[in-house]
C-alpha positions as protocol buffer text, in pm:
chain_id: "A"
residue {
  index: 1
  type: MET
  ca { x: 5217 y: -2174 z: -1047 }
}
residue {
  index: 2
  type: GLY
  ca { x: 5300 y: -1864 z: -898 }
}
residue {
  index: 3
  type: ARG
  ca { x: 5029 y: -1599 z: -802 }
}
residue {
  index: 4
  type: THR
  ca { x: 4929 y: -1342 z: -1079 }
}
residue {
  index: 5
  type: ILE
  ca { x: 4861 y: -991 z: -999 }
}
residue {
  index: 6
  type: PRO
  ca { x: 4531 y: -864 z: -1063 }
}
residue {
  index: 7
  type: SER
  ca { x: 4489 y: -569 z: -1297 }
}
residue {
  index: 8
  type: PHE
  ca { x: 4503 y: -276 z: -1137 }
}
residue {
  index: 9
  type: ARG
  ca { x: 4120 y: -210 z: -1249 }
}
residue {
  index: 10
  type: ILE
  ca { x: 4021 y: -528 z: -1053 }
}
residue {
  index: 11
  type: ALA
  ca { x: 4229 y: -444 z: -763 }
}
residue {
  index: 12
  type: LEU
  ca { x: 4113 y: -85 z: -762 }
}
residue {
  index: 13
  type: GLU
  ca { x: 3742 y: -236 z: -755 }
}
residue {
  index: 14
  type: GLN
  ca { x: 3841 y: -468 z: -473 }
}
residue {
  index: 15
  type: GLU
  ca { x: 3974 y: -132 z: -270 }
}
residue {
  index: 16
  type: ILE
  ca { x: 3657 y: 55 z: -332 }
}
residue {
  index: 17
  type: ALA
  ca { x: 3459 y: -270 z: -188 }
}
residue {
  index: 18
  type: SER
  ca { x: 3692 y: -274 z: 113 }
}
residue {
  index: 19
  type: TRP
  ca { x: 3499 y: 68 z: 191 }
}
residue {
  index: 20
  type: LYS
  ca { x: 3156 y: -87 z: 215 }
}
residue {
  index: 21
  type: ASP
  ca { x: 3127 y: -46 z: 587 }
}
residue {
  index: 22
  type: TYR
  ca { x: 3284 y: 302 z: 539 }
}
residue {
  index: 23
  type: ARG
  ca { x: 2999 y: 416 z: 271 }
}
residue {
  index: 24
  type: LYS
  ca { x: 2717 y: 259 z: 464 }
}
residue {
  index: 25
  type: SER
  ca { x: 2825 y: 479 z: 753 }
}
residue {
  index: 26
  type: LEU
  ca { x: 2788 y: 817 z: 564 }
}
residue {
  index: 27
  type: ARG
  ca { x: 2459 y: 995 z: 493 }
}
residue {
  index: 28
  type: LYS
  ca { x: 2302 y: 1014 z: 157 }
}
residue {
  index: 29
  type: GLY
  ca { x: 2483 y: 1339 z: 44 }
}
residue {
  index: 30
  type: SER
  ca { x: 2791 y: 1195 z: 147 }
}
residue {
  index: 31
  type: LYS
  ca { x: 2734 y: 860 z: -12 }
}
residue {
  index: 32
  type: ALA
  ca { x: 2708 y: 1030 z: -353 }
}
residue {
  index: 33
  type: ILE
  ca { x: 3019 y: 1226 z: -287 }
}
residue {
  index: 34
  type: LEU
  ca { x: 3237 y: 953 z: -199 }
}
residue {
  index: 35
  type: GLU
  ca { x: 3101 y: 757 z: -516 }
}
residue {
  index: 36
  type: ASP
  ca { x: 3215 y: 1079 z: -705 }
}
residue {
  index: 37
  type: LEU
  ca { x: 3558 y: 1013 z: -555 }
}
residue {
  index: 38
  type: PHE
  ca { x: 3593 y: 665 z: -623 }
}
residue {
  index: 39
  type: ASN
  ca { x: 3448 y: 729 z: -995 }
}
residue {
  index: 40
  type: ALA
  ca { x: 3732 y: 991 z: -1049 }
}
residue {
  index: 41
  type: ALA
  ca { x: 3992 y: 709 z: -940 }
}
residue {
  index: 42
  type: ARG
  ca { x: 3828 y: 498 z: -1198 }
}
residue {
  index: 43
  type: ASN
  ca { x: 3867 y: 733 z: -1452 }
}
residue {
  index: 44
  type: TYR
  ca { x: 4231 y: 755 z: -1351 }
}
residue {
  index: 45
  type: CYS
  ca { x: 4300 y: 389 z: -1357 }
}
residue {
  index: 46
  type: SER
  ca { x: 4472 y: 343 z: -1668 }
}
residue {
  index: 47
  type: ALA
  ca { x: 4745 y: 613 z: -1533 }
}
residue {
  index: 48
  type: SER
  ca { x: 4735 y: 430 z: -1203 }
}
residue {
  index: 49
  type: SER
  ca { x: 4824 y: 116 z: -1359 }
}
residue {
  index: 50
  type: ASN
  ca { x: 5136 y: 270 z: -1520 }
}
residue {
  index: 51
  type: ALA
  ca { x: 5294 y: 404 z: -1208 }
}
residue {
  index: 52
  type: VAL
  ca { x: 5269 y: 72 z: -1077 }
}
residue {
  index: 53
  type: ARG
  ca { x: 5263 y: 163 z: -710 }
}
residue {
  index: 54
  type: PRO
  ca { x: 5277 y: -131 z: -460 }
}
residue {
  index: 55
  type: VAL
  ca { x: 4975 y: -22 z: -230 }
}
residue {
  index: 56
  type: ARG
  ca { x: 4694 y: 66 z: -481 }
}
residue {
  index: 57
  type: PHE
  ca { x: 4530 y: 327 z: -240 }
}
residue {
  index: 58
  type: GLN
  ca { x: 4808 y: 533 z: -387 }
}
residue {
  index: 59
  type: GLY
  ca { x: 4712 y: 511 z: -713 }
}
residue {
  index: 60
  type: MET
  ca { x: 4347 y: 576 z: -644 }
}
residue {
  index: 61
  type: PHE
  ca { x: 4408 y: 857 z: -432 }
}
residue {
  index: 62
  type: MET
  ca { x: 4648 y: 1013 z: -675 }
}
residue {
  index: 63
  type: GLY
  ca { x: 4362 y: 978 z: -932 }
}
residue {
  index: 64
  type: ILE
  ca { x: 4113 y: 1160 z: -690 }
}
residue {
  index: 65
  type: ALA
  ca { x: 4393 y: 1399 z: -645 }
}
residue {
  index: 66
  type: VAL
  ca { x: 4417 y: 1482 z: -1021 }
}
residue {
  index: 67
  type: GLN
  ca { x: 4087 y: 1515 z: -1042 }
}
residue {
  index: 68
  type: HIS
  ca { x: 4065 y: 1787 z: -781 }
}
residue {
  index: 69
  type: GLU
  ca { x: 4318 y: 2012 z: -937 }
}
residue {
  index: 70
  type: ARG
  ca { x: 4137 y: 1983 z: -1254 }
}
residue {
  index: 71
  type: ARG
  ca { x: 3799 y: 2129 z: -1108 }
}
residue {
  index: 72
  type: LEU
  ca { x: 3985 y: 2386 z: -927 }
}
residue {
  index: 73
  type: GLU
  ca { x: 4133 y: 2524 z: -1237 }
}
residue {
  index: 74
  type: ASN
  ca { x: 3836 y: 2477 z: -1412 }
}
residue {
  index: 75
  type: ILE
  ca { x: 3653 y: 2688 z: -1105 }
}
residue {
  index: 76
  type: ALA
  ca { x: 3969 y: 2921 z: -1114 }
}
residue {
  index: 77
  type: ARG
  ca { x: 3923 y: 3011 z: -1478 }
}
residue {
  index: 78
  type: GLU
  ca { x: 3570 y: 3102 z: -1473 }
}
residue {
  index: 79
  type: ILE
  ca { x: 3599 y: 3295 z: -1167 }
}
residue {
  index: 80
  type: GLU
  ca { x: 3860 y: 3516 z: -1356 }
}
residue {
  index: 81
  type: ARG
  ca { x: 3603 y: 3523 z: -1652 }
}
residue {
  index: 82
  type: ILE
  ca { x: 3335 y: 3630 z: -1418 }
}
residue {
  index: 83
  type: ARG
  ca { x: 3578 y: 3919 z: -1280 }
}
residue {
  index: 84
  type: LEU
  ca { x: 3656 y: 4056 z: -1641 }
}
residue {
  index: 85
  type: GLU
  ca { x: 3331 y: 4079 z: -1727 }
}
residue {
  index: 86
  type: MET
  ca { x: 3211 y: 4284 z: -1431 }
}
residue {
  index: 87
  type: LYS
  ca { x: 3534 y: 4508 z: -1477 }
}
residue {
  index: 88
  type: ALA
  ca { x: 3448 y: 4548 z: -1858 }
}
residue {
  index: 89
  type: GLY
  ca { x: 3119 y: 4660 z: -1761 }
}
residue {
  index: 90
  type: ASN
  ca { x: 3224 y: 4915 z: -1538 }
}
């Protein structure tokens, strides 16, 4: 029989596990940030699976990038809200 391709979720966890030496070399605060990045990739696992990319890191990276863009947009909206409140108070 031929080889089967693991699900993207399994492949993603294998990719994350391959970064264990990198993770070990980080300081405590940076380890938490790296785990947040990995969690962002996990959050977009279904979309990455549907993208059918040959390099699993590509899907992982796109999930992280989308999560960052979402956070930046939220920060920009909050800054604008505060700016409008300050302007209205003058």
